N, C-alpha and C positions, 0 to 999 in steps of 0.2 A: 265694406265688410268682407267682400269676396277676396281681396288681396291678403287680408289677415288670415283667412281660412287656408289659402295656399301655403303661407309661411308656417302655420301650425302643422299642416299635413306633411310638409317637407322638412320639418325641424330635425328629425333623426338623420337625414341625409346631410343637411347643412352642418350639423354637429359632427358628423363623421368626417366630412371634409376639413373642418376646422382643426380637429385634433390630429388627423394624419398629416397636415400641412405643417404642424408645429415640431415635428421631429428634428429636422435640421436646426431649428432655432434653439430648441432646448438642449441638444447635445452636438456642439459644432465640431467635435473631434472625431477623427477616423478611428472606428472601433476595430479595425483589422490591424493591430499593432504587431510589427515584426521587427525584432532587434536587428539592427545592422552594424553592431559595434565590431570593429576589427580587433585583433589580438592586443594591440598597443593601447587601445582605448578602454579596455575593461572586459566584463563578461556579460552575457545575456542569460541571467538566471532569475528565478522567482524570488520573492521577498523572503520566505522562510529559509531558503538555501543561503541567501546572502547574509541573514542574521547568524546562521550557524557557522558560517565561514569567518564572520567577524568575531564571534564569541570564542570559537574553538579553531584557530587557524590550522594547528598541526593535526587536528583530529580528522578532518575530512580529506579524503583522497580527491584527486583532481576529477572534475565532471561527475560528481555524484549528488544525489538528492539529500534530503534531510537524514542525518545520521541517527537513526533510531538505535542501532547497535551501540553507538558511542554514548548515547544518553542513558542507555541501560547499564553500560559498564560504569559510568560516573555514579549512578544511583546505587549499584551493587557495592562500589567501593565505599560509599557513605554508610551503607548498612553494615559493612564489614567493620569499619572504624567504630561505629556505635556499639556493635556487639562486643568488640574487644574491650571498650571501655566498661561495659556492663559486667563482663566476666572477671575483671580484675577484682580481688577481694576488697581491698580498701583503697579507693581512689578519692582523695580529698577534692571537693568541689566548692567553690565559693558561690553562694547564692546571693544575687544582687539585692540591694536594699529595696524596700517598697517605698515609692514616692508618689505622693498625691498632688495633682495639679489643680489649684483652686483659681477660678476666674473672679476677679474683683471688678464689679461694675463701677462706673464713675460716681464719685461722691464729693461732697463739699467738707472741707476740713474745719477745725476750730476757728482759725483765723480768716476764714472765707477764701482759703485757697482751694483750687480744683484739682482733684486726683482722678486721672483718666483710667480707662480700662486697662487691666494688666493681669498677668498670671503670677501667682505666688506658688512655689513648690515647697511642700512639706515632707520631711522624711518621717514616714509612719513607723517603719521597721528597719532596724540596721541589717547590714549584711551579715550572713552567718554561714559557717562551714557545715556542710552536709556530707553524708557517707563517710564519716570518720569516727574514731574512738576518742576524740579529744574531750576532756571533761569540760562541760559548760558551766561557768560560774556566774 
């Protein structure tokens, strides 16, 4: 019974030793990553900057971070285009038709054939012109 008491009494120490010893096993990679790429092999940049450079190659100057100014300019341009569309007195727009997607579950037909799961698309409302003076008939 005495050996068991020693184990129970020393269990926090044993637990601490076990958990601290698992660090290299759980993460075998070096956490002090330093990019060593030369100019002909690419760039050492973070992921958001790489995404910005891939998406907008002409917008980012060399060696810059994420371009918040460029994103703001793009958003301002979108708002300007939308404002111009709304200020025009009569701009015809075509509203898309309303389509309903219906899921048909598997069922057995009249001659004992099997119909599997599939979708059927139903046009509920036709396309129509909006923001115009056209007479609807």
